[in-house]
N, C-alpha and C positions, 0 to 999 in steps of 0.2 A: 149783730145785736139788734133786737127790735127797738124801734123808736118808743120812748115813753108815751103813755096815753094819759089824757087829762079829762076831767069832767067838771062841770060847775054844779054846785049844790043848789037845789031848788027848794028843799025842805029839810029842816033839822029837828022835826018833831020827835021828841023822846031822846034827843042827842044834843041838847043845847050846849053842853060843854065841849063836845067832840067835833061839831060841825058848825060852820057859819054859812048862812044863806048868801049866795052870790059869790062865794069864794071858789077858786080853782083848787082841785085836788088831783094828785096823781093816783092812777089805779094800777094795780098789779094784775097781770093776766092770771085768771083762775077759772078753768073750765068748770070745776065742781060748783063754784059760786054762781057762775052764769047759768048753769042748769037749774039752780034753785031760784033764779030770778034776781040774783044779787051781784054785787061787785065787791072786790077787795080794794078798799080805799085807804090811803095813808092819811089819817085824820090829824086833828090838832095836837094829839099826843105824840105824833111822829111814828105811830105804830100802824100797821095795816089791820083792818077789821072788815068783817062782812057787813054790808049795808044793802038795803033794798034798792035795786037799780032805779026804781021810779022816783027816788029822792034826788036823782042827778040827771043832767043832760050831757051827753058826750060831746067833746070838742075835738076838732082837728086843728092842730097848731103846726106851723112850719117848724122844721128842725131847729132853726136858730132860736125860736121862742121856747121850744121844749128845753134846749140847753140852758137858756137863761133861767127858766123856772126851776130846773134841777139845781142850778148853782145857788139860787136864792134859798131854796128849801134846805140845802146843806149848811148854809150859814146860820139859819135860824135855829 
């Protein structure tokens, strides 16, 4: 199983209710979205949506941090 990947939000223009600047979000691998310059991001609604990749900065987190983030998101 592939390690979960995370990004930090740099801009929420046009998506004020769905994204918070400075917050970490999990992304779901999606080759079609990447070809279009986007990412599939699990947002504040807990759903995955297509967003412009320029709105985010990718992060590399150690596996223990990824596990913790995943646990916290499931509790929310």
